[in-house]
C-alpha beads as a LAMMPS data file, in Angstrom:
LAMMPS data file: protein, C-alpha beads

119 atoms
118 bonds

1 atom types
1 bond types

-500.0 500.0 xlo xhi
-500.0 500.0 ylo yhi
-500.0 500.0 zlo zhi

Masses

1 110.0

Atoms # bond

1 1 1 -0.112 -0.012 -0.073
2 1 1 1.209 3.413 -0.813
3 1 1 1.223 6.059 1.966
4 1 1 -0.533 9.215 1.286
5 1 1 1.723 12.138 1.181
6 1 1 2.207 13.780 4.455
7 1 1 -0.161 11.360 6.317
8 1 1 -0.744 8.081 7.981
9 1 1 -3.288 6.732 5.476
10 1 1 -2.327 4.130 2.987
11 1 1 -4.010 3.269 -0.372
12 1 1 -4.063 -0.285 -1.822
13 1 1 -2.085 -0.782 -5.024
14 1 1 -1.895 -3.696 -7.368
15 1 1 -0.197 -6.811 -5.800
16 1 1 -0.808 -5.828 -2.283
17 1 1 -2.193 -8.447 0.077
18 1 1 -4.488 -6.921 2.604
19 1 1 -6.932 -8.465 5.083
20 1 1 -10.547 -7.611 4.865
21 1 1 -13.961 -8.908 6.010
22 1 1 -15.930 -10.019 2.768
23 1 1 -19.207 -10.219 4.679
24 1 1 -22.101 -9.969 3.600
25 1 1 -21.715 -12.756 1.028
26 1 1 -24.513 -14.429 -0.848
27 1 1 -24.762 -18.152 -2.303
28 1 1 -21.340 -19.634 -3.271
29 1 1 -19.413 -16.322 -2.949
30 1 1 -16.046 -16.477 -0.896
31 1 1 -16.548 -15.023 2.497
32 1 1 -16.024 -15.788 6.144
33 1 1 -13.997 -14.047 8.781
34 1 1 -11.275 -11.558 7.735
35 1 1 -9.205 -12.973 5.103
36 1 1 -6.339 -11.932 2.880
37 1 1 -7.114 -10.830 -0.523
38 1 1 -4.958 -9.888 -3.432
39 1 1 -5.471 -6.391 -5.001
40 1 1 -5.740 -6.589 -8.741
41 1 1 -6.702 -3.068 -9.498
42 1 1 -4.098 -0.283 -10.082
43 1 1 -3.201 2.546 -7.357
44 1 1 -4.897 5.382 -9.519
45 1 1 -8.192 3.551 -9.748
46 1 1 -8.134 2.629 -6.105
47 1 1 -7.582 6.175 -4.678
48 1 1 -9.921 7.840 -7.235
49 1 1 -12.834 5.404 -6.713
50 1 1 -12.469 4.318 -3.218
51 1 1 -12.866 0.909 -4.553
52 1 1 -10.436 -1.964 -5.335
53 1 1 -10.636 -5.322 -7.287
54 1 1 -9.604 -8.042 -5.129
55 1 1 -9.469 -11.935 -5.310
56 1 1 -9.596 -13.957 -2.022
57 1 1 -7.032 -16.425 -0.455
58 1 1 -8.439 -19.566 1.097
59 1 1 -6.689 -22.432 2.911
60 1 1 -9.074 -25.078 1.321
61 1 1 -7.129 -26.333 -1.646
62 1 1 -9.497 -28.236 -4.038
63 1 1 -7.358 -28.342 -7.348
64 1 1 -9.799 -26.090 -9.233
65 1 1 -8.433 -24.654 -12.493
66 1 1 -8.637 -21.110 -11.360
67 1 1 -6.802 -21.537 -8.065
68 1 1 -3.372 -20.351 -7.751
69 1 1 -1.317 -22.078 -5.240
70 1 1 0.989 -19.817 -2.945
71 1 1 3.449 -22.676 -1.853
72 1 1 5.833 -21.991 -4.568
73 1 1 6.212 -18.255 -3.809
74 1 1 8.200 -16.913 -0.735
75 1 1 5.401 -15.104 1.015
76 1 1 4.099 -15.047 4.640
77 1 1 0.485 -15.669 3.235
78 1 1 -0.447 -19.072 2.461
79 1 1 -3.076 -21.177 0.741
80 1 1 -4.597 -20.616 -2.706
81 1 1 -5.704 -17.480 -4.525
82 1 1 -9.369 -17.944 -6.121
83 1 1 -8.609 -16.090 -9.362
84 1 1 -12.351 -16.386 -10.467
85 1 1 -13.803 -15.021 -7.233
86 1 1 -13.038 -11.300 -8.173
87 1 1 -14.898 -8.690 -6.167
88 1 1 -14.957 -4.904 -6.250
89 1 1 -14.837 -3.704 -2.642
90 1 1 -14.971 -0.466 -0.675
91 1 1 -11.459 -0.882 0.970
92 1 1 -12.033 2.064 3.380
93 1 1 -15.310 0.857 4.599
94 1 1 -13.902 -2.727 4.912
95 1 1 -10.918 -1.402 6.813
96 1 1 -8.179 -2.960 4.732
97 1 1 -4.906 -3.750 6.426
98 1 1 -1.815 -4.311 4.521
99 1 1 -0.019 -7.633 4.995
100 1 1 2.631 -7.891 2.337
101 1 1 3.432 -7.394 -1.253
102 1 1 2.923 -10.406 -3.480
103 1 1 5.458 -11.842 -5.629
104 1 1 5.296 -10.592 -9.181
105 1 1 5.017 -14.160 -10.625
106 1 1 1.960 -14.624 -8.395
107 1 1 0.335 -11.428 -9.627
108 1 1 0.997 -12.624 -13.226
109 1 1 -0.227 -16.128 -12.748
110 1 1 -3.550 -14.841 -11.181
111 1 1 -4.049 -12.176 -14.023
112 1 1 -3.458 -14.903 -16.615
113 1 1 -6.244 -17.066 -15.117
114 1 1 -8.575 -14.213 -14.815
115 1 1 -8.187 -13.084 -18.386
116 1 1 -8.605 -16.723 -19.449
117 1 1 -11.845 -16.693 -17.597
118 1 1 -12.930 -13.397 -19.420
119 1 1 -11.907 -14.318 -22.911

Bonds

1 1 1 2
2 1 2 3
3 1 3 4
4 1 4 5
5 1 5 6
6 1 6 7
7 1 7 8
8 1 8 9
9 1 9 10
10 1 10 11
11 1 11 12
12 1 12 13
13 1 13 14
14 1 14 15
15 1 15 16
16 1 16 17
17 1 17 18
18 1 18 19
19 1 19 20
20 1 20 21
21 1 21 22
22 1 22 23
23 1 23 24
24 1 24 25
25 1 25 26
26 1 26 27
27 1 27 28
28 1 28 29
29 1 29 30
30 1 30 31
31 1 31 32
32 1 32 33
33 1 33 34
34 1 34 35
35 1 35 36
36 1 36 37
37 1 37 38
38 1 38 39
39 1 39 40
40 1 40 41
41 1 41 42
42 1 42 43
43 1 43 44
44 1 44 45
45 1 45 46
46 1 46 47
47 1 47 48
48 1 48 49
49 1 49 50
50 1 50 51
51 1 51 52
52 1 52 53
53 1 53 54
54 1 54 55
55 1 55 56
56 1 56 57
57 1 57 58
58 1 58 59
59 1 59 60
60 1 60 61
61 1 61 62
62 1 62 63
63 1 63 64
64 1 64 65
65 1 65 66
66 1 66 67
67 1 67 68
68 1 68 69
69 1 69 70
70 1 70 71
71 1 71 72
72 1 72 73
73 1 73 74
74 1 74 75
75 1 75 76
76 1 76 77
77 1 77 78
78 1 78 79
79 1 79 80
80 1 80 81
81 1 81 82
82 1 82 83
83 1 83 84
84 1 84 85
85 1 85 86
86 1 86 87
87 1 87 88
88 1 88 89
89 1 89 90
90 1 90 91
91 1 91 92
92 1 92 93
93 1 93 94
94 1 94 95
95 1 95 96
96 1 96 97
97 1 97 98
98 1 98 99
99 1 99 100
100 1 100 101
101 1 101 102
102 1 102 103
103 1 103 104
104 1 104 105
105 1 105 106
106 1 106 107
107 1 107 108
108 1 108 109
109 1 109 110
110 1 110 111
111 1 111 112
112 1 112 113
113 1 113 114
114 1 114 115
115 1 115 116
116 1 116 117
117 1 117 118
118 1 118 119
């Protein structure tokens, strides 16, 4: 997350892993207690809109084609990223808290799977 110039506030940037509460959820949406998510939208969009596009992490590996396993990347955050569970969230209202910056290769792998889904 980038720091606001002269202040304490931080704005999410693409590749940030932040903790948020995804509730409320409906049906098969990924939710639960506060969980890590990977920010996919760029910094300028996030600060101008107050929103950011995110995909959640889960510890439940099921082998789905749109999962990205984090084991092969050197990060504190573990589990799999669900590249097909994209959400647009109000990061201020959900009190996003920075954990770490994702590995560039992880970001690329998630983006590739998401683009394949949208193609």
